[in-house]
N, C-alpha and C positions, 0 to 999 in steps of 0.2 A: 618467542610467542609462535605457537603452531597455528598454521593456517589450513584452511578448508582444502585446498591443492594437496598439501601434505597428507591430510587424512583420508582423501579419497584414494591418494596413491597407497596408502597403508592397507585400507580394505581390499584393494586389487592384489597386492602382494601377501597378504594373509591367506589367500586362497591357492598361491603357487609356490611360495617358500615353505621349507621344512619346519623352521621355528618363527616364533614370535619375535626373538631376538635379531634374526637375520632381516626379517620384515620391518621391523622399527629402525634397524641401522639403514636399510636403503631408503626409507622414507623420511630419514632425517632427524629423528626424534628418540628421545630416552625411552627404553623398553617399557618401564611404569607408565609413563604418559600413553605410550601406545596401547598397553593393556587397558587402560581407563576409557579410551575411545572405542576399544574393540569390544568391551561391554556394553558401553552405553549405546553403540551403534548410531551415533549422530555426530555432525559436522560441529566444530567449535562455534560458529554463527549460530547454530540451533540450541546449544548448551548456554549461551550467554544470556543471563538474566536481564530482563527490562528494568531500566532505572526508573524508579518512581519518586526520587527525591532530587532536591537542588543541589547543585555544587557550589553556589553563592547565592549571597542574599538579595531578594528581588527589590530592585531599585524603586519600582513604581508601587510597592505594597502599599503604602501608607496613603497615596493619592489614588489608588485604583477605585475606591467607591465613588470618588468625585468624577473620575473618567467614566465609569460604568453608567453613572446617571446621565452624563452628557451624551454618551452613545445610545442610550434608551430613549432620550428625548429627541435627538437628531440622528438617526441611523446613517445618514449620507455622509456625516463627518469622517474625514481622512485621519488616520493617525498621525500624518505630518503636521495637519492643522491643530491637533491636540497638544501634540510635543511643542509646538512653538509657542501655544498659549500657557503651556506649564513652565517654559522658559523665562516667559514674560512675568508669570505670578511668582516664581520661585527663583531669582536670580542666583547664578552661580552653584545651583543644585544638580542640574541635568546637563551633561555635556553632549555635543553633537552626535559622538559615536554610539549614544544609547538609543538612538531613533529606531535603529533596527529591531532592538529588542522590544520597545513599545509595539512597533508594527507586527511582530509575531504574536503579541499578547493580544492584541485588538483582533487579529486574525483568527485566533483560537477562541476568543470571545464570541466574534460573529457566527463561527460554525458549530458552537454548543449552545449558546445563550441568545444570540442575536435574532433579529427579525427573519420570518421565512422569505426567501426568495421568490421573486417571479418564475414559474414554471414554462416553458415552451415546450408545446405538444406538437410533435412533428405529424404533418398531415399526409394522407395517403392520397395523391391525385390518381385519377382515371382518366383515361384518353378520351378526349372530346367533350369532356364535361365542364370546365372552368376555364375562363378567361378573365384577365384582370387588365385594367389599363389606369392610366393617371397622367398628369401633366408635370413636366419638369422643366427648370429654368436651364438654359444653356449659356446664359450670358457670361458666364465665368470664364468660358473658352475663349471669348474675345473675337468672334467671327466677324469679318467685314464683308461688305458688299461693294465692290468697285470702290474700295478705300474708305468707305463710311461705317462706322459701326452699325451692328445689325442685332439690337436686343430681341430676343425671341423665346419661345417655348418649344417643347416638343410633345407632341400627344404620343404616348408609348403605350402599345399593346403586346401582352405576352399571354401564350397558352401555358398554363401552369403545368401541364403533364410533360410537353416535350421542351419548353422554354423557348419555342419558336417566337421571335419578335419582330415587330415592324413600327415605324412611326412617321409622324407627318409633321411639317413646320406649322406652327400658329402663333397667334400674339395675345391672347387671353384665355382664361378658362371659362369661355362662354359654351353654350349650349350649341350653338353652330359649329364651334371648334372640335366639340365632343363628337356630334352628329357626323360631322365630314371625316375626321380621324377614324372613328369607328368603322363608318361604311367602308373606307378605303381599306382597312385591315381586313374586314371579312370577304372582301370581293378579290383581294389580293390572295387571301388564304384559300378561297374557293369553297367555303363552307362555313356553317354556323354553329358554334358550340353551345351547350344546353344553359350555361349560367354565365352572366358577366357580372363581375363586382368591381366597385369603384369605392373610393374614399367619400366623405362627406361632402364633396364638391357641389355647391349650389346649382350648378349646370344640371344635375341629375337627381339630387336628393332634397326632399323637402324638409328643409332643418327648421321651420318655423311653426309647425303644427304637427301633431301625431294623427290626425285625420287620414292623410295620405303619406305613403312612404316616399314616392318619387313625385317629380314634376310632370306635369301632363304631357309635355312634349317628349319628355324622355320616356314614358310608358308608352305613348304612340309608336316611337322607334322600336322599342324592345317587342311590341305587339307585331310589327311589321316584319321582323326577323324572326318571331317565334322564340325568342330568348326570355329568360327569367333573371330578372335583376337581384343583385345583392349589394348590400352597403355594410360598411364596418361600423364598429361603435365609436363614438366619439373619443379622441385621445388615443385611439388604440391602431396606429399606423401599421403595426405588425401584422395584423390580420388581412393586409393588403401586400404581405412581405414578399411574394415573388416580384411585382413588378418594381417595387421599392428597391430590391436588390439589383435587379436588372438596370435601374437608373444608375447605380453606382458603376457598376462595371462596364455599360455602354459609353458613360461618359469617359472612363479610363480608356476605353478602346477607341474612342473617337478622338481623344487627345493624343493618343499614340499615332493614330493614323494622320493626323494633322502635322505632327513633327516628322514623319516620313515625307509627307506632301511638301515640307519645308514652306509652306506658306498657309495662312488662315484667311486670306483674300480670296473672294470669289466673284466671277464677273457678273453674274446674275443669281438671284434666288432659285431660279431652275437649275443651274449649275450645282448650287450648294445641296439641293434636294436629291439630285442624281448621285452625288457624291455619298449623301446618307444611305440612299437605297442600295450602293455597291457594298458599303459597309454592312449593313444588314444580312446583304445576300452571303458576305464572307462569314459572319457571326451564325447565321444558320445552316451553314454547308455541314457543320458535324451534329445535326439534329435530325437528318432526313429518315433515320430508321424510326425514331419515336413519333416523328411527324406523320410518317406513312400510318401509323397505328391510328393517329387521331383522324387522319382524312378519311379513315374507312367508316367512321362512326359520326362525323359531323353531319348536322341536317344540310339539306340542300338550301342554296340562296333561292330569295324570291325573284320574281320576274324582272324586277326594277328596282333601282334605288329608291329610298325613301326621300321624298322631297321635305326638308327640314328648314328651308328658308323662311325667314320672317317676311311677311308681306305687309307692306305699309301703302295706302292710298294717300297720297299728296299732290297738292296744287302747285304747278309752276308758277312762281311769282314774277313780277315785272321786270325783275332783274334777270330772268331765265334760269333761276336757281331752284331747286328743291331742297328741303330741310329733311334728313334721313337720320336717326339715331343721334341728334343733336349736332350734327354736321352737316355742312352745305355741299351741294354738288350742281355744278352747271349742265344743263341740257341744251338741246337745239333751242333757238329762239322761235321756232315755228310752233313751240309747244306751249307758250306762254299763255295762262289762262286755263289750260287743259289739265285736267286730273289723270295722273300716271299711278301706276303700280310700281313700286320700289320692293324687290326681291333682296333682302340681306342674307349674304353668305359669310363665312368665315372670313374670306379674304377677298371679296369683292361684292359689288352691288349692280345687279341687272335692273333696268328701267324698261317698263313694258307699258305700251299705249295701243290699245285696240286689238290685243291677243299678238302683238309683235314685239319683239326685244327691239328697241331702239337704242340702247346704250349698254355699255359693259364697262364699269368704273372699278378702278383699285378701291378697297374701302379705307376710309381714313380712320386713324387711332385716336383716341382720346375724346376731346369734347370742343365744340366752337371752332373747328378747324374748316378750311375751304378747298375746293377742288376745282378750279376754274379752268376751263379749256378754251383758249382763245378762237378756236375753229366755230365754236357755238354762238359767238357773239360779235364776230369781226365785221361781218357784213354792215351791221349797224354802226359798230364803232368808226368805222372809215367815212360814214354819213355824218357821225357827229363827233369830229376829232377833238372838239374843245372838251369832252367828257373824261378824255384820256388821263389828263394831268391830276386830276383829283379823284381818281376812279378809286374806290375803296380796296379794289383787287387787283390794283395794276401790277403788284410784282408776279402776279400769276401769268400775267402776258409777254414774260421773257422766257421763250422755250429752252434756250440754252445761254450760256455765258456770251456768246458771240453777239446775240440779239442785244443784250445789255450794254455791251461794248460799242455796238452801232448806235444805240439811243443816246449814249453819252457822248459819242463823236458829234452826231446831230444838233445835240444841246449847245455844243461850243461853236460849230461851224454856222448853223441857221437856227438860232433859239426861238424865233417866232415861228418857223415852220417844223420844228422837229417833231411835234406830236404827229402831224398830219403825213410827213414823209416816213415816221417809222411805221405807221398804220398801214402805209401802202405797201412796205416791204413785209410786214406781216401777214397782209392779204394775200400776196404772193406766196408765202410759205404755206398758207391754208389751201391754196387752189392749185400751186405747182409743186408743191412737195417740201416739206420742212428740210429734210436732208438735202436736198438740191440747193436750197437758199442758204442753209447754214454753210455749206461746203462753198459756196461763191463768197461769202462774207468772209470765211477764214483766208481765202486767197487775196481778196482785196484789202483786208486790214494790215497786210504786211508790207504796203508802201504808200507814199503819200499820193501818188496817182491814183491807185487804187480807192483810196479814201474819197477822192473827188468823184470817182464813178458812183460811189454809193449815196452821194448827196444828189446827183443827177439822176432823175428818175429815168430818162431815156436810155442813158449811158448804162445805167444798171441793169434794164431791161434787155438791152442788146447782149450785156454780157453774161446775163443770166440765159439767154437763148443759145449762146454759143456753148455755154457749159452743158445744156441739155443735149446738144447735138454733138458734143465730142465723143470721137471714136473710143470704143472700149479699150481697155489695156490688153495688148496680145503679147504672146510670148517672144522674147528677143532670142535668135539664135547666134550664138557665139562659136565662130568655127574653132576647131581644134589647133592647139599651137604646137608646132614641131619642136621637139627636144633638142633637135641638131643646131637650131639657132643658139643655144647656150654653149655647144662645143666651139662653134665659131667665135663667139664672142670672147672666151677665154683661150683662144689659141689652140684647142685640143684637134688633133686629127680627126677627120670625119669617119665615122664607124660605117662600114660597107654593111648594108643590109643583105 
């Protein structure tokens, strides 16, 4: 069988050799064959005729109309699913090795007669024009804070031209999370793009009526930054494709960074946020050239942040509690009966009274939860110790596990006076410092004599005072050890310096 490389050699030799016989011999073929290729001027592969006939009978010819009807009705059917159904319907007729034949047949049908496939139109991005943002869950990465699970989301912001990205930790797809995340991204970027596109998140898009495209709060936020809002069509997540793709790639990069760190546990949320910021900085390091092009055409930032906090006026009830977003928070008992303004942010709540901020509280998640700070009510609990035993929120009055251990100890030793004695210790924590009292309890709980000090109010007060005036830990100087001591120990002669 003559191959293409032989004929190519023949074409070259025919220009240099004296006769065709010599050229054919050197090319390794018969002279008649050589003359045929020289006359044709084509390679063997070019002279091979296409085969339009079958070499064996089509095993699926009889059942193909049935298969074609199924594929026309349900285009998503896979060839393997159809093949399994055929094996059940026609036992012993189709062998497993015929699956590949059916797959090729179905593939050819889809390409020639099947339904048209969705076309993705490549978009041309322009510098400084469009940014996209969205929320994504990071729970699957199993991040923990101080050993406890940390379910959370990431607000993810991306510039579509340079792919510059950043993100902030949040806990719900609320307008507060959207506002704080978007503003943090813009101020970190140092400019404002022309357009901002989101999916159909209810925090931004009005999905209940066609009279307004966006929620009022989101429209005000866009006006403040002079941006124009865009939203995708329902069920078309690919229209927000840049940020969706960055979700996937960022999670993969974050997982790799956590593997290098060899731990998914962080001491505080702030440490975790700093870790994310460092990762974003690494990811953005290769986008500086295109980012510089964007920075040249971005709009300038406004003079200040947009105040997107939800403001609620509530009255402090007789239990020194306020109800905000169906959760309850304690405030100073001095405010009982007064109306205060609660400003609800994504991760915290501020309490204002008379134009002055009086409390900064971590925001509770969910509904019907309580955040009771013992410092707000301890003055009156000490006066009414009998209320402690049946107090509805008593479990909130144990700042650390050691305070709970002390209360259990007092119940065993002095059950009739345990509430009063524990509240006295809690009052000391409020007035002299929780950390100081907690450290003293840690030392005293280690011995029986220390437990007796806890029970005795005067002895505990004296011990606490000694702890308060204990000198700070100082550096201890250790003298340098001469290595000559080891020579003397092992009987080696001393080395003359």
